[in-house]
C-alpha positions as CSV (number, residue, x, y, z in Angstrom):
1,X,117.1,-34.4,-18.2
2,X,117.0,-36.1,-14.9
3,X,114.0,-33.8,-13.6
4,X,112.1,-35.8,-16.9
5,X,113.6,-38.9,-16.0
6,X,112.1,-38.9,-12.3
7,X,108.9,-37.5,-13.6
8,X,108.9,-40.6,-15.6
9,X,109.7,-42.8,-12.9
10,X,107.2,-41.3,-10.3
11,X,104.9,-41.5,-12.2
12,X,105.2,-44.9,-13.5
13,X,105.4,-46.0,-9.8
14,X,102.9,-43.3,-8.0
15,X,100.0,-43.8,-10.7
16,X,99.4,-47.3,-10.5
17,X,99.2,-46.6,-6.4
18,X,96.8,-43.9,-6.8
19,X,94.5,-45.6,-9.3
20,X,94.4,-48.8,-6.7
21,X,93.4,-46.9,-4.0
22,X,90.5,-44.4,-5.9
23,X,92.8,-41.7,-5.5
24,X,93.2,-40.5,-9.3
25,X,89.5,-39.8,-10.4
26,X,87.8,-37.8,-12.6
27,X,88.6,-35.3,-15.3
28,X,92.0,-34.5,-13.3
29,X,93.1,-37.7,-14.4
30,X,96.0,-37.5,-16.8
31,X,94.8,-38.3,-20.4
32,X,97.4,-41.2,-20.3
33,X,95.9,-42.5,-17.2
34,X,92.7,-43.1,-19.0
35,X,93.8,-47.4,-19.7
36,X,94.1,-46.9,-24.0
37,X,91.3,-46.0,-26.4
38,X,87.4,-46.6,-25.5
39,X,84.5,-48.7,-27.5
40,X,82.3,-46.0,-29.0
41,X,79.4,-45.5,-27.1
42,X,76.5,-47.2,-29.5
43,X,78.5,-50.4,-31.1
44,X,79.0,-53.5,-29.7
45,X,80.3,-54.2,-26.8
46,X,83.6,-56.4,-27.3
47,X,82.5,-60.4,-26.5
48,X,84.5,-62.1,-24.0
49,X,85.3,-65.4,-22.2
50,X,87.1,-65.3,-18.9
51,X,87.6,-67.5,-16.0
52,X,85.2,-66.9,-12.8
53,X,85.0,-68.1,-8.9
54,X,81.4,-68.9,-9.0
55,X,78.7,-71.2,-11.1
56,X,80.3,-73.3,-13.9
57,X,83.9,-71.3,-13.8
58,X,83.5,-69.7,-17.0
59,X,81.4,-66.3,-18.0
60,X,80.9,-64.6,-21.5
61,X,79.3,-61.2,-22.0
62,X,77.2,-63.1,-24.6
63,X,75.6,-64.8,-21.4
64,X,73.6,-61.7,-20.7
65,X,72.2,-60.7,-24.0
66,X,68.4,-59.6,-22.9
67,X,69.6,-58.0,-20.1
68,X,71.8,-54.9,-19.0
69,X,75.6,-55.5,-17.5
70,X,77.4,-53.7,-15.0
71,X,80.4,-54.4,-16.1
72,X,83.3,-52.9,-13.7
73,X,86.9,-52.9,-14.3
74,X,88.9,-52.8,-10.6
75,X,92.6,-52.6,-9.9
76,X,93.3,-55.2,-7.2
77,X,91.5,-57.4,-4.6
78,X,91.3,-56.4,-0.9
79,X,92.7,-52.7,-1.5
80,X,90.5,-49.9,0.3
81,X,89.1,-48.4,-3.1
82,X,88.6,-51.8,-4.5
83,X,86.8,-52.9,-1.7
84,X,84.8,-49.4,-1.0
85,X,83.4,-50.2,-4.7
86,X,82.2,-54.0,-4.4
87,X,80.7,-53.5,-1.2
88,X,78.8,-50.7,-3.0
89,X,77.5,-52.8,-5.5
90,X,76.9,-55.3,-3.5
91,X,75.1,-53.2,-0.9
92,X,73.1,-52.1,-4.4
93,X,72.9,-55.3,-6.3
94,X,68.9,-56.0,-5.3
95,X,68.4,-52.7,-7.2
96,X,70.0,-53.4,-10.3
97,X,68.5,-56.6,-10.2
98,X,65.2,-55.1,-10.4
99,X,66.2,-53.3,-13.3
100,X,67.4,-56.6,-14.9
101,X,70.6,-55.7,-14.5
102,X,73.5,-58.4,-13.6
103,X,76.9,-56.5,-12.0
104,X,79.6,-58.1,-13.4
105,X,83.8,-57.1,-11.9
106,X,86.7,-58.2,-13.4
107,X,90.3,-57.3,-12.6
108,X,93.6,-59.1,-13.4
109,X,93.7,-61.0,-10.2
110,X,93.3,-64.9,-10.3
111,X,90.0,-67.1,-9.6
112,X,91.7,-68.1,-5.7
113,X,92.4,-64.2,-5.1
114,X,88.5,-63.2,-6.3
115,X,86.7,-66.3,-4.0
116,X,88.8,-65.3,-1.0
117,X,87.3,-61.6,-1.9
118,X,84.0,-62.7,-2.0
119,X,84.1,-64.7,0.8
120,X,85.4,-61.8,2.7
121,X,82.9,-59.2,1.6
122,X,79.8,-61.4,1.0
123,X,80.0,-60.9,-2.7
124,X,76.8,-62.1,-4.5
125,X,78.0,-60.9,-8.3
126,X,81.0,-63.0,-10.2
127,X,84.3,-61.7,-10.3
128,X,86.2,-62.4,-14.0
129,X,90.0,-63.1,-13.7
130,X,91.3,-61.2,-16.6
131,X,95.0,-62.0,-15.5
132,X,96.9,-61.3,-19.0
133,X,94.9,-57.9,-19.4
134,X,93.3,-59.0,-22.7
135,X,89.9,-58.3,-22.1
136,X,90.8,-55.3,-19.9
137,X,93.0,-53.5,-22.9
138,X,90.1,-54.5,-25.4
139,X,87.8,-52.1,-23.6
140,X,90.2,-49.1,-22.7
141,X,90.9,-50.4,-19.5
142,X,94.5,-51.3,-18.5
143,X,97.1,-50.1,-17.2
144,X,100.1,-52.9,-17.1
145,X,100.2,-54.5,-14.2
146,X,96.3,-54.3,-13.5
147,X,93.0,-52.9,-14.7
148,X,91.7,-49.2,-14.4
149,X,88.6,-48.4,-11.9
150,X,86.5,-47.9,-15.1
151,X,83.2,-49.3,-15.7
152,X,80.9,-49.9,-18.9
153,X,77.1,-50.4,-19.0
154,X,75.9,-53.0,-21.8
155,X,72.6,-53.2,-23.1
156,X,70.5,-56.1,-23.1
157,X,71.2,-56.3,-26.7
158,X,75.3,-56.2,-26.6
159,X,75.5,-52.7,-27.4
160,X,77.9,-50.4,-25.5
161,X,75.5,-47.7,-23.9
162,X,77.3,-46.0,-21.1
163,X,80.9,-45.5,-19.9
164,X,82.4,-44.3,-16.7
165,X,86.2,-44.1,-16.3
166,X,88.0,-43.1,-13.0
167,X,84.9,-43.4,-10.8
168,X,85.1,-42.1,-7.5
169,X,84.3,-46.0,-5.4
170,X,82.2,-44.7,-2.4
171,X,79.6,-43.3,-5.0
172,X,79.7,-44.8,-8.2
173,X,77.2,-47.6,-7.8
174,X,74.6,-44.9,-6.7
175,X,75.9,-43.3,-9.9
176,X,75.7,-46.3,-11.9
177,X,72.1,-46.8,-11.2
178,X,71.0,-43.4,-11.9
179,X,72.7,-43.5,-15.5
180,X,71.0,-46.8,-15.6
181,X,67.3,-45.6,-14.6
182,X,68.0,-42.7,-17.5
183,X,69.0,-45.0,-20.1
184,X,66.0,-47.6,-19.3
185,X,63.4,-44.6,-19.5
186,X,65.1,-43.4,-22.8
């Protein structure tokens, strides 16, 4: 009995840390670590409106009808894995733009944190504040108190075309570009 309680306690403490630092990835991630029920591919992506640190202060998924959206959820601004992932998306941003794709990051951090993170890392794509996790939950990417490291590709019609669960920050942007090319050529 005590061993079970210790495992649960450690799991609740350690799992979010592993996710935040990008250390729990891929098929080795336990099923409960995947964040919930996923939107089926080929179905409409859940629409949303969230506050952001850029432009008019709010962004909706429907603002991007007519172009691809790389919607990536991440645990926390300024953590090593999240910083690396954001840097890679920024590095590859011109390639996404050539493919008519908008990169959008989502986490539970507030708009002020996102503004500091964008300034610190030179990010030129929007970060959205999902403070209560409602959008993260709608996408099956929530483990209270943070979003999980998942990415979704939404096509120009607003349809869910691909998902990446438990990604590796160092190579993820290139994985998304490769899959985007495949989807656009299909």
